C-alpha positions as CSV (number, residue, x, y, z in Angstrom):
1,M,133.4,42.5,40.4
2,L,136.1,40.2,42.6
3,N,137.8,43.1,44.5
4,K,134.4,42.4,46.8
5,W,135.3,38.7,47.2
6,L,138.8,39.3,48.2
7,A,138.6,42.2,50.4
8,P,137.5,40.2,53.5
9,F,140.4,37.6,52.7
10,Q,143.1,39.8,52.1
11,A,142.5,41.5,55.5
12,E,142.2,38.2,57.4
13,A,145.2,36.2,55.8
14,S,148.7,36.0,57.2
15,G,151.8,35.5,55.5
16,E,153.5,35.2,58.6
17,A,151.2,32.7,60.0
18,A,151.9,30.6,56.9
19,L,155.4,30.8,56.9
20,N,155.2,29.6,61.1
21,H,153.6,26.5,59.3
22,A,156.2,26.1,57.1
23,R,159.1,26.3,59.4
24,V,157.7,23.1,61.3
25,I,157.1,21.2,58.4
26,S,160.0,21.6,57.1
27,T,161.4,20.1,60.1
28,H,159.6,16.5,58.9
29,H,161.5,14.3,56.3
30,R,158.1,13.8,54.7
31,I,158.7,11.0,52.2
32,Q,155.5,9.3,50.9
33,A,154.7,6.9,53.6
34,S,157.2,7.4,56.4
35,P,157.3,8.0,60.0
36,G,158.4,11.7,59.0
37,Y,154.9,12.4,56.4
38,R,152.7,10.9,59.2
39,E,154.4,13.7,61.8
40,A,154.2,16.4,59.1
41,A,150.2,15.0,58.8
42,Q,149.7,15.0,62.5
43,Y,150.7,18.3,62.8
44,C,148.4,19.5,60.1
45,V,145.0,17.9,61.1
46,N,146.2,19.1,65.1
47,R,146.1,22.8,63.8
48,L,142.8,22.5,61.2
49,R,141.3,21.2,64.4
50,E,142.7,23.5,66.2
51,Y,140.5,26.7,63.6
52,G,137.3,24.4,64.1
53,L,137.4,22.6,61.2
54,D,136.3,18.9,61.0
55,A,139.9,17.4,60.3
56,E,140.9,13.8,59.9
57,I,143.9,11.7,58.4
58,V,142.5,9.2,56.2
59,S,144.6,6.3,55.4
60,Y,145.3,3.9,53.1
61,P,147.8,0.8,52.9
62,A,151.2,1.0,51.6
63,T,151.8,-2.0,50.0
64,P,152.3,-3.3,46.0
65,D,149.6,-5.6,46.1
66,V,147.1,-2.5,46.3
67,Y,146.0,-1.1,43.6
68,F,144.3,2.8,43.6
69,G,142.7,2.6,40.4
70,N,145.4,3.5,37.6
71,S,148.5,3.7,40.4
72,R,150.3,1.5,42.1
73,S,150.9,1.6,46.0
74,F,154.7,0.9,47.3
75,R,155.9,-0.2,50.4
76,E,156.8,2.0,53.5
77,W,160.0,3.3,54.1
78,R,162.4,3.8,57.5
79,C,165.6,4.8,57.8
80,Q,167.3,5.2,60.9
81,E,170.9,5.5,59.7
82,A,173.3,5.4,56.2
83,E,176.6,6.6,55.9
84,L,179.5,6.9,53.0
85,Q,183.0,6.9,53.9
86,L,185.8,7.8,51.8
87,L,188.5,5.1,53.0
88,H,190.9,5.5,49.8
89,P,193.2,7.7,48.5
90,V,191.9,10.0,51.6
91,S,190.2,9.5,54.8
92,K,186.2,11.8,54.3
93,R,182.7,11.4,55.4
94,L,181.1,12.1,52.0
95,A,177.1,11.2,53.4
96,R,175.5,10.7,56.6
97,Y,171.5,10.5,56.8
98,T,171.6,12.1,60.5
99,E,173.2,15.5,58.9
100,M,171.4,15.6,55.2
101,E,168.7,13.0,55.0
102,L,169.0,14.0,51.2
103,S,172.2,12.2,51.2
104,V,170.6,9.1,50.7
105,I,169.1,7.6,47.6
106,Q,165.3,7.9,49.1
107,R,164.1,4.5,50.1
108,S,167.6,3.1,49.7
109,T,167.5,-0.5,51.4
110,A,169.7,-2.0,54.1
111,T,173.5,-3.1,53.9
112,P,174.7,-5.9,56.1
113,P,174.8,-4.4,59.9
114,E,178.3,-3.9,59.9
115,G,178.3,-2.3,56.0
116,V,180.4,-2.9,52.9
117,T,184.0,-1.9,51.7
118,A,184.3,-1.9,47.9
119,E,185.6,-0.1,45.2
120,L,183.9,3.2,43.9
121,V,184.2,3.1,40.1
122,L,182.9,5.9,37.2
123,V,180.8,5.4,35.1
124,E,180.3,7.9,32.5
125,N,177.3,6.6,31.0
126,A,175.6,4.7,33.5
127,V,172.0,4.7,32.0
128,E,172.8,3.2,28.6
129,E,174.3,-0.3,28.6
130,A,176.9,0.6,26.5
131,G,178.5,3.1,28.9
132,Y,179.2,-0.6,31.2
133,Q,182.0,-1.9,27.9
134,G,185.2,-2.6,29.8
135,I,184.4,-1.8,33.2
136,D,183.9,-4.4,35.7
137,V,181.2,-3.0,38.2
138,R,180.3,-6.3,40.3
139,G,180.8,-6.0,44.1
140,K,181.6,-2.2,43.5
141,L,179.7,0.9,44.1
142,V,179.1,2.9,41.1
143,L,179.6,6.6,40.6
144,A,177.3,8.0,38.3
145,R,174.7,10.7,36.6
146,G,171.0,10.1,35.5
147,S,167.6,8.6,36.8
148,Q,168.7,5.8,39.5
149,M,166.1,3.5,38.7
150,R,167.7,3.3,35.1
151,I,171.7,3.1,36.7
152,H,170.1,0.1,39.4
153,Q,168.3,-1.8,36.9
154,L,171.8,-2.0,34.5
155,A,174.9,-1.1,37.2
156,V,172.8,-3.6,40.0
157,E,170.6,-5.5,38.2
158,K,172.5,-6.6,35.0
159,F,175.8,-5.9,36.0
160,G,176.0,-6.9,39.6
161,A,176.4,-3.6,41.4
162,L,176.4,-3.3,45.2
163,G,175.0,0.5,45.0
164,I,175.1,4.0,43.4
165,V,176.4,7.3,43.6
166,T,175.4,10.0,42.2
167,D,175.9,13.9,41.8
168,N,173.2,14.7,39.8
169,M,172.2,18.2,39.6
170,T,169.3,19.1,36.7
171,A,170.2,22.7,35.1
172,F,167.7,24.9,33.8
173,P,169.3,27.7,32.2
174,P,169.9,30.3,32.8
175,L,168.2,30.2,36.3
176,R,170.1,27.4,37.6
177,T,173.3,25.7,36.1
178,R,175.6,22.7,38.3
179,E,178.2,25.4,39.3
180,D,175.4,27.5,40.3
181,L,174.4,25.1,43.0
182,A,177.9,23.6,43.7
183,D,177.2,22.5,47.4
184,A,173.5,21.6,47.0
185,V,172.8,18.0,47.1
186,Q,169.7,16.5,44.9
187,Y,166.8,15.0,45.9
188,T,167.0,11.9,44.2
189,S,164.6,8.5,45.1
190,F,163.8,4.8,44.1
191,W,160.4,3.7,43.7
192,W,160.2,-0.1,44.2
193,Y,157.0,-2.1,43.6
194,D,157.7,-6.0,43.4
195,E,161.5,-6.2,42.3
196,S,163.2,-9.4,43.6
197,L,166.8,-7.0,43.8
198,T,166.8,-3.5,45.5
199,S,169.7,-1.6,46.3
200,F,171.1,1.6,48.3
201,G,172.5,4.6,47.1
202,F,173.8,7.8,48.1
203,A,173.6,11.2,46.7
204,V,176.8,14.3,47.0
205,S,176.7,18.0,45.5
206,P,178.4,18.6,42.1
207,R,181.6,20.0,43.9
208,V,182.1,16.4,45.6
209,G,180.9,14.3,43.0
210,D,183.4,16.4,40.3
211,E,186.3,15.3,43.7
212,L,185.4,11.7,43.2
213,R,185.2,11.6,39.9
214,A,189.0,13.3,39.5
215,L,189.7,10.8,42.1
216,C,188.4,8.0,40.1
217,K,190.5,9.0,36.9
218,K,193.8,8.3,38.8
219,G,193.4,4.9,40.7
220,P,191.4,3.2,42.8
221,V,188.9,4.4,45.2
222,T,187.7,2.5,48.0
223,V,184.7,3.7,50.1
224,R,182.6,2.0,52.2
225,A,178.6,2.1,53.1
226,R,176.5,1.2,55.8
227,V,172.7,1.9,55.3
228,E,169.7,0.7,58.1
229,A,166.4,0.5,56.6
230,Q,163.6,-1.3,55.7
231,L,160.5,-1.4,53.6
232,L,157.5,-3.0,55.0
233,E,153.9,-3.0,54.8
234,G,152.8,0.3,56.1
235,Q,150.3,3.4,55.3
236,I,149.5,6.3,53.4
237,E,147.5,9.3,55.3
238,N,146.0,12.0,53.5
239,V,144.6,14.8,55.7
240,E,141.0,16.1,55.2
241,A,138.9,19.1,56.3
242,F,135.7,20.8,55.5
243,I,133.4,23.4,55.9
244,P,129.7,22.3,55.4
245,G,128.0,24.4,53.0
246,E,124.3,24.7,52.4
247,T,123.9,21.8,49.4
248,D,126.1,18.7,48.7
249,E,128.1,20.0,46.1
250,E,131.6,20.7,47.1
251,V,134.3,22.8,45.9
252,L,138.2,21.6,47.1
253,L,141.8,23.0,48.0
254,V,144.9,20.6,47.1
255,S,148.6,20.4,48.3
256,H,150.6,17.7,48.6
257,L,152.4,17.5,51.8
258,C,154.9,14.7,50.7
259,H,158.9,16.4,49.6
260,P,161.9,15.5,51.8
261,K,163.3,17.8,54.4
262,P,163.7,20.7,54.3
263,G,161.1,21.2,51.3
264,G,160.5,24.8,51.8
265,N,159.0,26.1,49.1
266,D,158.6,22.0,47.6
267,N,155.9,21.6,49.2
268,A,155.8,22.9,52.7
269,S,155.0,26.4,50.9
270,G,151.6,24.7,49.4
271,P,150.4,23.2,52.9
272,S,151.2,25.8,54.9
273,V,148.9,28.5,52.9
274,L,146.2,25.6,52.9
275,L,146.3,26.0,56.2
276,E,146.4,29.6,56.9
277,T,143.5,29.6,53.7
278,A,141.5,27.0,55.9
279,R,141.8,29.5,59.1
280,T,141.1,32.5,57.1
281,L,138.0,31.0,56.1
282,Q,135.8,29.5,59.1
283,R,137.2,32.6,61.2
284,L,135.5,34.6,58.9
285,I,132.3,31.8,58.4
286,R,132.0,31.8,62.0
287,E,132.1,35.5,63.3
288,G,130.0,36.0,60.1
289,R,132.0,38.1,58.5
290,V,131.3,36.5,55.2
291,A,127.7,34.5,55.0
292,K,127.9,30.8,55.1
293,P,129.1,28.3,51.7
294,R,126.3,27.3,49.4
295,R,128.9,24.7,48.5
296,G,131.0,22.8,50.9
297,I,134.5,23.9,50.8
298,R,137.2,20.6,51.2
299,F,140.8,20.8,52.0
300,L,143.0,17.6,50.8
301,L,146.6,17.6,52.2
302,M,148.5,14.4,50.4
303,P,151.3,12.7,49.3
304,E,151.5,13.9,45.7
305,F,149.8,12.2,43.2
306,T,149.3,8.7,45.2
307,G,147.0,10.2,48.1
308,T,145.3,11.7,44.9
309,H,144.5,8.5,43.3
310,A,143.8,7.5,46.5
311,H,141.1,10.0,47.2
312,I,139.9,9.8,43.9
313,N,139.1,5.9,43.8
314,H,138.1,5.6,47.0
315,R,135.6,9.2,47.8
316,Q,134.4,8.6,44.0
317,E,130.5,9.6,45.5
318,R,131.9,13.1,45.7
319,L,133.8,13.6,42.4
320,A,130.6,14.2,40.7
321,R,129.3,16.7,43.4
322,T,132.9,18.7,43.6
323,V,132.3,21.6,40.9
324,A,136.1,23.1,41.1
325,A,139.3,22.5,42.9
326,L,142.5,24.3,43.2
327,N,146.1,22.8,43.2
328,L,148.8,24.9,45.5
329,D,152.2,23.4,44.6
330,M,155.5,26.0,45.5
331,V,153.2,29.1,46.1
332,G,155.8,30.7,48.4
333,A,158.9,31.4,46.9
334,D,160.9,34.4,47.2
335,P,161.0,35.5,43.4
336,A,164.2,37.8,44.7
337,K,165.7,34.5,45.6
338,S,164.4,31.5,43.6
339,G,163.6,33.7,40.5
340,G,160.6,32.8,39.4
341,P,157.2,34.0,39.0
342,L,154.0,33.2,40.5
343,T,152.1,31.0,38.2
344,V,148.7,29.9,37.2
345,V,148.3,26.8,34.9
346,K,145.4,26.2,33.1
347,S,143.5,22.9,33.5
348,S,143.7,21.1,30.0
349,R,141.6,22.5,27.2
350,S,139.8,19.1,27.2
351,L,138.2,20.0,30.0
352,P,136.3,23.5,29.7
353,S,136.5,25.4,32.6
354,Y,136.2,29.0,33.7
355,T,138.3,28.8,36.6
356,A,142.3,29.5,35.9
357,E,141.0,32.8,34.8
358,L,139.0,33.2,38.0
359,A,142.1,31.9,39.4
360,Y,144.1,34.4,38.0
361,G,141.7,37.7,37.6
362,I,141.9,37.1,41.8
363,W,145.4,36.9,41.4
364,E,146.0,40.4,39.7
365,L,144.5,42.3,42.1
366,A,146.1,39.9,45.5
367,A,149.8,41.1,43.7
368,E,148.7,44.6,43.2
369,D,151.7,46.7,45.1
370,C,151.3,50.4,43.7
371,R,149.2,53.1,41.3
372,D,150.5,55.5,39.3
373,F,151.2,59.0,39.4
374,N,147.8,60.1,38.5
375,R,146.3,56.8,41.3
376,T,144.2,55.1,37.9
377,F,146.4,52.0,37.6
378,G,147.4,50.0,39.3
379,Y,150.1,47.1,39.1
380,S,152.4,44.7,40.9
381,L,156.4,44.6,41.3
382,T,155.6,40.8,41.5
383,N,156.1,39.1,37.9
384,H,153.2,36.4,37.5
385,L,151.3,35.0,34.3
386,L,148.6,33.0,33.0
387,T,150.0,30.0,30.9
388,P,148.8,26.9,28.9
389,F,148.1,23.1,30.9
390,S,151.4,21.6,32.3
391,P,151.2,18.2,34.1
392,G,153.9,17.6,36.8
393,S,151.4,18.0,40.1
394,D,148.2,17.3,41.8
395,H,145.8,19.0,39.4
396,Y,146.8,17.0,36.5
397,I,144.4,13.9,38.2
398,L,141.8,16.1,39.1
399,A,141.1,18.0,35.6
400,D,141.3,14.4,34.0
401,P,138.2,14.4,32.0
402,T,138.0,10.4,33.5
403,V,137.6,12.5,37.4
404,G,135.8,15.6,35.7
405,I,137.0,18.0,38.2
406,P,138.4,21.4,37.2
407,C,141.4,22.1,39.1
408,P,144.0,24.9,37.6
409,M,147.6,25.0,39.6
410,M,148.8,27.8,41.3
411,I,152.9,27.6,41.5
412,T,156.2,29.7,42.2
413,W,157.8,28.4,38.6
414,P,160.8,28.0,38.1
415,D,162.4,27.6,41.3
416,K,166.3,27.9,41.7
417,F,167.1,25.8,44.2
418,Y,163.6,23.0,43.4
419,H,164.5,19.5,44.3
420,T,167.6,20.6,46.4
421,S,169.0,20.8,50.0
422,F,169.0,24.7,49.3
423,D,164.9,24.4,49.2
424,T,164.7,26.4,52.5
425,V,162.3,28.3,54.4
426,D,164.5,31.1,54.2
427,N,163.9,31.3,50.6
428,L,160.4,31.5,50.9
429,S,158.1,35.0,51.3
430,P,155.5,35.8,53.6
431,Q,154.2,38.6,51.4
432,M,153.7,35.9,48.7
433,M,152.6,33.2,50.8
434,G,149.9,35.8,52.1
435,R,148.3,37.0,48.8
436,V,148.4,32.8,48.0
437,A,146.2,32.5,50.7
438,S,143.6,35.2,50.5
439,T,143.7,34.7,46.4
440,A,142.8,30.8,47.4
441,A,140.4,31.9,49.9
442,A,138.4,34.1,47.5
443,Y,138.4,31.7,44.9
444,L,136.7,28.5,46.8
445,Y,134.3,31.2,48.2
446,W,133.2,32.5,44.7
447,V,132.7,29.3,43.4
448,S,131.1,28.4,46.3
449,N,128.6,31.4,46.8
450,A,129.0,32.9,43.2
451,E,125.5,35.2,42.2
452,L,124.7,35.6,38.5
453,P,126.1,39.3,38.1
454,D,129.5,37.5,39.1
455,L,128.8,34.8,36.4
456,L,128.2,37.5,33.6
457,A,131.1,39.3,34.9
458,L,133.2,36.3,34.7
459,A,132.1,35.3,31.7
460,S,132.6,39.0,30.1
461,R,136.4,39.1,31.0
462,M,136.6,35.3,29.6
463,A,135.2,36.0,26.3
464,A,137.1,39.4,25.8
465,N,140.3,37.4,26.4
466,L,140.0,35.0,23.5
467,A,141.1,38.0,21.4
468,Q,144.2,37.9,22.6
469,E,144.8,34.2,22.4
470,L,143.4,34.3,18.5
471,E,146.0,37.5,18.2
472,V,148.6,35.2,19.0
473,Q,148.0,33.3,16.0
474,V,147.7,35.5,13.4
475,R,150.8,37.0,14.8
476,S,153.1,33.8,15.4
477,V,152.2,32.5,11.4
478,R,153.3,36.2,10.5
479,E,156.2,35.8,12.1
480,G,156.8,32.3,10.5
481,L,156.3,30.6,14.0
482,I,153.3,28.3,12.9
483,E,152.2,26.6,9.8
484,G,149.1,28.5,8.5
485,A,147.6,25.4,8.1
486,L,147.6,24.9,11.9
487,A,147.0,28.5,13.0
488,A,143.7,27.8,10.5
489,E,142.6,24.8,12.6
490,R,143.8,26.5,15.8
491,L,141.4,29.6,15.0
492,L,137.9,27.4,14.9
493,W,139.1,25.3,17.9
494,L,140.0,28.2,20.2
495,K,136.8,29.4,19.0
496,D,134.9,25.6,20.4
497,C,137.0,26.1,23.4
498,K,136.4,29.6,24.7
499,I,132.7,28.4,24.4
500,A,132.8,24.9,25.9
501,D,134.8,27.1,29.1
502,L,131.7,30.1,28.9
503,R,129.2,26.8,29.2
504,S,131.1,25.6,32.1
505,L,129.7,28.5,34.7
506,Q,126.2,26.8,34.2
507,R,126.9,24.6,36.5
508,L,127.0,27.3,38.9
509,V,123.7,29.1,38.1
510,L,120.6,28.6,40.7
511,A,117.6,27.7,39.0
512,E,115.9,31.0,39.4
513,D,118.9,32.8,37.2
514,E,118.6,30.2,34.2
515,E,116.9,31.8,31.3
516,R,118.6,35.0,32.0
517,F,122.2,33.5,32.2
518,Q,120.8,31.7,28.8
519,S,120.3,34.6,27.2
520,D,123.5,36.6,27.8
521,L,125.4,33.4,27.2
522,A,123.8,33.7,23.7
523,K,125.1,36.8,23.2
524,K,128.7,36.1,24.2
525,I,128.5,33.2,22.2
526,T,127.6,35.6,19.1
527,F,130.8,38.1,20.5
528,V,133.3,35.1,20.3
529,E,132.1,33.8,16.8
530,A,132.8,37.8,15.5
531,V,135.7,38.0,16.9
532,C,136.7,34.7,15.5
533,E,135.8,35.8,12.3
534,H,137.9,38.9,12.3
535,F,141.3,37.0,13.3
536,A,140.6,34.4,10.7
537,A,139.9,37.2,7.5
538,E,143.0,38.2,9.3
539,L,144.7,34.8,8.9
540,E,143.4,34.2,5.6
541,S,144.9,37.5,4.0
542,L,148.4,36.3,5.0
543,L,147.8,33.4,2.9
544,Q,146.6,34.7,-0.1
545,A,149.7,34.8,-1.3
546,S,149.5,30.8,-2.1
547,A,146.4,31.2,-3.5
548,Q,144.5,29.0,-0.2
549,T,141.9,29.6,1.6
550,L,141.1,29.2,5.3
551,A,139.5,25.4,4.5
552,E,142.2,24.7,1.7
553,V,144.9,24.8,4.3
554,A,142.8,23.3,7.2
555,A,142.5,20.6,4.5
556,T,146.2,19.8,4.1
557,T,146.9,17.7,7.3
558,A,147.5,13.8,6.6
559,E,148.0,11.7,8.9
560,A,150.5,8.6,8.5
561,A,148.8,5.1,7.3
562,D,149.0,2.9,10.7
563,P,145.7,1.5,11.0
564,L,145.9,1.9,15.1
565,L,145.5,5.1,14.1
566,Q,142.0,4.7,12.9
567,K,140.5,2.6,15.9
568,V,138.8,4.3,19.3
569,F,139.8,2.9,22.5
570,R,138.8,3.5,26.1
571,R,140.5,3.6,29.4
572,R,139.5,1.5,31.8
573,G,139.9,3.1,34.9
574,I,139.6,7.1,36.0
575,G,142.4,9.2,36.4
576,P,145.8,9.2,34.3
577,L,147.9,6.3,34.0
578,D,151.3,6.1,36.8
579,L,152.8,3.2,34.3
580,N,155.8,3.1,36.8
581,G,153.9,0.3,39.0
582,F,152.6,-1.9,35.6
583,L,156.1,-2.3,34.0
584,R,157.4,-5.2,35.9
585,Q,154.6,-6.9,33.9
586,L,157.2,-6.5,30.8
587,T,159.7,-8.9,29.8
588,P,163.5,-7.4,30.0
589,E,163.3,-6.4,25.9
590,E,159.8,-5.0,26.2
591,R,160.7,-2.7,28.9
592,E,164.2,-1.6,27.1
593,A,162.0,-1.1,24.2
594,W,159.7,1.2,26.3
595,V,162.7,3.0,27.5
596,R,163.9,3.3,23.9
597,A,160.3,5.2,23.0
598,Q,160.5,7.3,26.2
599,D,164.0,8.7,25.4
600,D,162.8,10.0,21.8
601,A,159.4,11.1,22.6
602,L,158.1,14.9,22.8
603,H,157.0,15.3,27.1
604,D,153.8,14.5,28.1
605,T,151.9,13.3,24.8
606,G,150.9,10.4,26.7
607,V,149.8,12.7,29.1
608,F,147.2,14.5,26.1
609,V,146.7,10.7,24.4
610,Q,144.8,9.8,27.8
611,Y,142.9,12.8,27.9
612,Y,141.5,12.9,24.7
613,M,140.6,9.3,24.7
614,D,136.8,8.9,25.4
615,G,135.9,5.6,23.4
616,K,134.6,7.8,20.2
617,R,137.5,9.3,19.2
618,T,139.7,7.7,16.8
619,L,143.6,8.0,17.3
620,A,144.2,10.3,14.6
621,E,141.5,12.3,16.0
622,I,143.1,12.7,19.4
623,L,146.8,13.2,18.0
624,K,144.9,16.2,16.2
625,L,143.2,17.4,19.4
626,A,146.9,17.2,21.3
627,E,148.6,19.0,18.1
628,L,146.3,21.8,18.9
629,E,146.8,22.1,22.4
630,T,150.6,21.8,22.2
631,D,151.9,22.9,18.6
632,K,153.6,19.1,19.0
633,K,152.2,15.7,17.8
634,D,154.3,12.8,18.2
635,V,152.8,9.4,16.2
636,P,155.4,7.1,16.9
637,F,155.9,7.4,20.5
638,S,151.9,7.6,20.7
639,L,151.6,4.3,18.6
640,A,154.7,2.8,20.8
641,F,152.2,4.6,24.0
642,I,148.8,3.0,22.8
643,R,150.4,-0.6,22.2
644,L,151.9,-0.8,25.4
645,L,148.7,0.1,27.4
646,Q,147.2,-2.4,25.3
647,R,149.7,-4.8,26.0
648,L,149.2,-4.0,29.8
649,D,145.6,-4.4,29.4
650,L,145.2,-0.7,30.6
651,I,142.9,0.3,27.6
652,E,140.3,-1.5,25.3
653,E,139.1,-1.0,21.9
654,V,135.9,0.4,21.1
655,T,134.3,-1.6,18.3
656,A,131.4,0.0,16.1
657,E,128.2,-1.9,17.5
């Protein structure tokens, strides 16, 4: 029943129109809290108003004195010019901001007006203090790879260097290696809060970096650097637009507008598709080709993370009435050029929802290219998939259980040109952008207007999908990929998750349909339980060789003895924690200990610890749920993380009354 929702928007949405927006947006250097971002925001609000939407720019302070709940603001950055010149042993310009904005480490601060002339010194392991042993970097520039903030802390703050030159190029083989993008420059940025000492830096390509490294190994290398830039109190801007509905409930479409020039796929593509989605919806509603939405449809463009934190903390009255959202991030890549599929990323299981399965169901129809010889089966020539939750964009803020807005993400990932100077609009596909726009429009309109038959049809699809999820668990045990104990627990947990997802549809049910919905829901739950029983029996037969029942296997998991694991905690604010703005409250020794803890941690463990921290569960229970969702449990990091949050007063212990 999704075809009828998609068809009118598929006929109207234009990928070429979206691509035209991307061509304009990508000409702006859209660093958060900067003139270039502001210009792009003004372009977007002008287009939305032209389409007839009620649109505005909402400004928030760009100053580290302001916190948006769990996220700290920062100063505005303005850069007029920056240049790095190689003087000896040969003369060569290495970087110039007015030629390529990415050639400067973003948020670099000013040199003296005449610039600085200094030796360039190679430090092979610049993110470790031991890497500086026997190397004098005081008053010099450091050539290094790694985290620019970490290099700043060691090279500049601790050992007296003037600045940094980096030739970073993050690899994710087989799609991308340093050699694949030898002439591209990678996006790097400082993030300043209340540091007493800031610095400047430049970014060069892997090829230029290799040349500089070879020169440094032969003898002294001299460079001249000049930066004209300012950090000052300013503004960050969100763009909001709204199509009113008949009730005060809303559905939300978001896309971050920031990132350096050109930032074609990341993320000129997302805002461009959002603009086309808004135009498509507004036109069809205005012309009566689709009915007025029951729930209002809101559009939000913002600086990634920062603007979303500002929105949820300054628009809290909207949160409870926003029934769902969708995040568009990097949605325009031509897969033949950039390499990645279109991915619909689910929300975490900590926030039950139907939304990802809805979005993916619509996308499958939108992506259909051709049919078989008998024209009985349609399929797509574009690779796409539905994946478990992963953070990394604004959906992870909205779908945090303390915010409570289920929000899948659409993204073309991985992208060969991600965060580099090669991420241009030439690598975008108008076909991809048009399909995402029609999918987003249909998703928003479905959530706004779905009737009981639509809800029941989606519920049937969701219930049927469980069989595939459970079969994966049994197959993984059979192939030795996961332990039987974890699979046994996960079967029951996935069943409970699916039932909770089905119940999340209740939010959309009209009062007059309540009785019928509950009757049908009961049948779906019975089906889900039967499916789980089938796969549980199959799993138990696999484990009979060890003479263990499922109950016995599930009971074999034991926690470490640390008393912190039995304590209950509650977060103080809403939304996930952005720790970067808080770490200066620590001593240097504490910050170093936290760096070490992160180095050894499983990726994103802290996100899941926060999500499942509800003021009722013990830390041990939280880690079990995180393991069920991710296959991973990192007790040492989780203990260090909780102690850090206690030290920063970002959580409170809940004691029995």
